[in-house]
N, C-alpha and C positions, 0 to 999 in steps of 0.2 A: 148601632148607630153613633157616632160620633155629635158630642153637644157642639152647639154653636158657638161660638166664641160672643160674648154681651157685645151687646151693641152699641154704637158709640155714643148714643143718646142716654143709655142708662149711666154709663162712665162720666157724661158732662153731669147728669144727676146727682153723681153721687159726690162729686168733685165741690160741683155747686154749694151742695149739702154741706161739706166741710168746710168752705169757705165761710158761710154765713154760718155755722157755728163759731168758728174763729174771730166773724165779725161780732155776733150776739154776744162771745165773752170777755172780746177788748170794750164793749161799746158799757156792757156792765162795771166793769172792772173803776171803767173813768167815770163812769155816771158819781157827780156829787149828790150826797147824802148827810141824810142833820144828826151828826154824831150824839153819843150818850154819855151825858154827862156825868156820870157816875165811873164809867169805864176812863172817860179821857182824864177826870181827877187822879185814878188808884193809876193810869197811866206814866201820867207826868209826877205826881210821887215815886212811883219805882222806879222810874227812867232817871231821876236827878241820884237819889240814892242809889242807884248802880253808877252812874257818872263818877258821884265822890269815892265810893268806895273803891272803885276800879283805879281812878287816879289818883285816889292818895294810898293805893296799893304796888303801883310802880316803886320798885326801887329806889332809894335816895342813895344815887349816884353822886355825890359830893363832889369827888374832884375831879370826874368828868365832866358834871355840868358848869363845873366854875372854867373847867378848859373851855368848853362849849363858850359858855358867856365871853371869855376873854377872845375868841375867835370871831365872835357876832362883831363884839366891840369893833377887833381893831380893823375887821371889813368894812364897816360900818365908816370908817375913818378915809377907808380908801374910796368908798362911793359917796364921801364927801357928804354925809346926811350925819355926823355922829353930833350931832348937838343937846343928846339928851341931859346931856351932864348940869350945862346951862340950864335949860330950862327948870329942870329939878332944882338949882340952887335958886333963881329967880323966883321961884314960886313958892317955896318954901318959904322968903324971906317974906312971906305977906301971910301973915297968922293965921287972919281974917277968911284967905281964899284955899289955902291948903287946909285947913283942917276941914270945911265939908268938902274935898275934895278926898280927903282921909275914909271920910264917910258913904262920901258917893261908891264909893271904891268896893267898899265893903258888903253895901247893901241895893242898890239897883239896877248893877247886874241882875239880879235873880227875881226882882220885886217889878221890873218894867216888859219881862219877856214872859213874866205869868200874867200879868196885866194885857199884852198882847196875845195871848193863846187865848185868854179868856174873851177878848174883844174880838177875834174872829171866830168865835163862835160864838157868841151870842148874835152879829151882828151878820159875819158871811160864813155860812157853816156850811155853804157848797165848796168853798176853798179853803175849808180847814185844816183837812187832813194832807190835802197835797203841799200846804205851810210848815206842816208841822211835821210832815218826813224831812223837808228841808234841814229844819232845825235838827232832827235828830241824826242824820245823816253827818251832818256838817259835825255835831260832837261824837260821833262815834270815830270818824276819821281823825280829830281832835286827839285821841285818849290813844291813839297810836304812834301820833306823832308826840305825844308824854311819851311812851314808852321806846322811843325809838334814837328821841334825839334829847336825853335829856339837858335843859336851861337853866342855871343863874337869874336871876334877876338884877337886875343891875343894881340893887341898893345892896345885894350881898357881895359884890365887890369891892376889894378893896382899891382906893386911889377914890377919893372923893366923891363917889352920889351917897346922897343923903337920905336914910330911911325914915319917911316923913311922920309913921308912925310910932316909932320908938322916942325920936326928939320931942313929939307933941303929946306924946301919953293919948294918943285916939285908941279906939277900937275903929280902927280903919283896913286891917286886913289879916284874915284868920292864917296867913302863913307868918306874923309877927308875934311879938309878948307871948303870952299864957298860951294862944290857942297855935302855935307852932306846931305839936306834937301832935295835932290831929291834921294837920294838911302838909303837902310834899310840897316841898320849898321849890323844889328842882322840875316845877311841870309850865316853865313859862313860853315854850315854844308847841304850839301854838297860842297867840292870846285867845281867848276864847269870849273876853270882854268884847274883844271887836269882831269875832266872829257873830256873837249872836245878838250886840248891838248894832251891828251892820244889816244883821234879817230886822230887829225891830223896824230900824229906822224906811229900808227897803216896803215891807209890808205897812207903813201907815202913811207911806208918798204915794203908795198903788191905789190904796184902798180907801183912805181917809175922803171927805167929800169938803171939810175945813180950812181955808190955804192956809190959815195957822197952824193947822193940825200937822197938818204937808211941812209946815217949812220945819215943825219942832223935829220930825220924825227924820228929817236930813240931819238937822244940827246934832241929832242925839249920837249916833257914832261918830261925828265932828269931836263934841265934848269928851265924849268917852276917851278916844285917844288920846285927848292932851291931860285928859286927867292919869291914868294909865303913865305916861309918861312921866309927868311932874312928880309922882309920887316911887317915881322909880321904881317899879313893879315889871316895865315892858320894856323892851327895845320898841325902835320901828318894824325893825325886821322881823318880831316876833308880833306884830299887827298885820303885814305882809302875809305873814303864815296863816293870820285867821282867815282874813279875806279867800284867801286860798281855800281853805276849806269849806265855808262856805258855797265858794263855786262848783263845788264839788258835789253839797249837798241839793245845789240849784241841777245839778244833772243828772244826778240822784230821781229829782221829781219829774223832771221832763221824763225821762226815760221812762220812768212808771206811767204818768198821767199825760203823755205825748204833747202836752202844752204847760207854759208859765203859770205855778199855781194863781196866778189872780188876772189869768186869761178865763181859769174854768166860770161856767154861770153860776151864778149868784141862785140860793134858795130863799126864799121866805124862815123865818128863824125859825116857825112853825110846820113847816113844810116837811113831807116825809119824804123816803128816796121815791123819784119817778119810778113808772115798769121801763124795764127794756123794751125795745125795739123787736116783735117777732119776728122770727127768723125765718127766711124766705128759701124755698127750696130752686 
């Protein structure tokens, strides 16, 4: 006697089980959880080491990088935004302004980014992983840009730009003076000074409670833009490249978590990961 075909009800139950399993997996994947401090410290340290190593391992294609820089400068003239040289000369003439800018460029880029990560870890653990993913994806796609489009900074172009670090004898950039041998000088596009500072600024603006902190968050990437142009380390278009990389980072985080990092639920600092919803048949 032939077996009877499975009932429609049984098929529906199995389909329901599969659907519930998928929903449960998606729910568990997107649940906020308290990050582990030593793991995060190790992850940040290893991540920055890999970023520096890969960035500096990209071949220094000097001739191509200078050609690309001249093309960018020419394109900016056509767009009517080629004012970097004027800004560079004007700010360089004010010593008490340009010297702090040199140190700003060399240090705050990393210090403030780490500071915002620590603040997220402590104050907003439920949003930390998603925001960190934005930063990581932004940095990874930037490395691809360094490899595919070597670009010299304006200060290395002949024709009028001033290397403010060399002129004022400050330790303002690892790409100048005695430290230039350990850093790729032709990795100006995209600008991660802009990508990272804008990530910091948006994060602070979205999550800080104090109005003054939110205002400072928005001012930080704006002042960073002024610094990278004044010190002749980047063109305007490098900054646009950094913004596009950050947009990619947010897209990756949104695709993984299903929402923007700052819309995820907040957990108390000592909270543990809540249990997943039970699967329903």
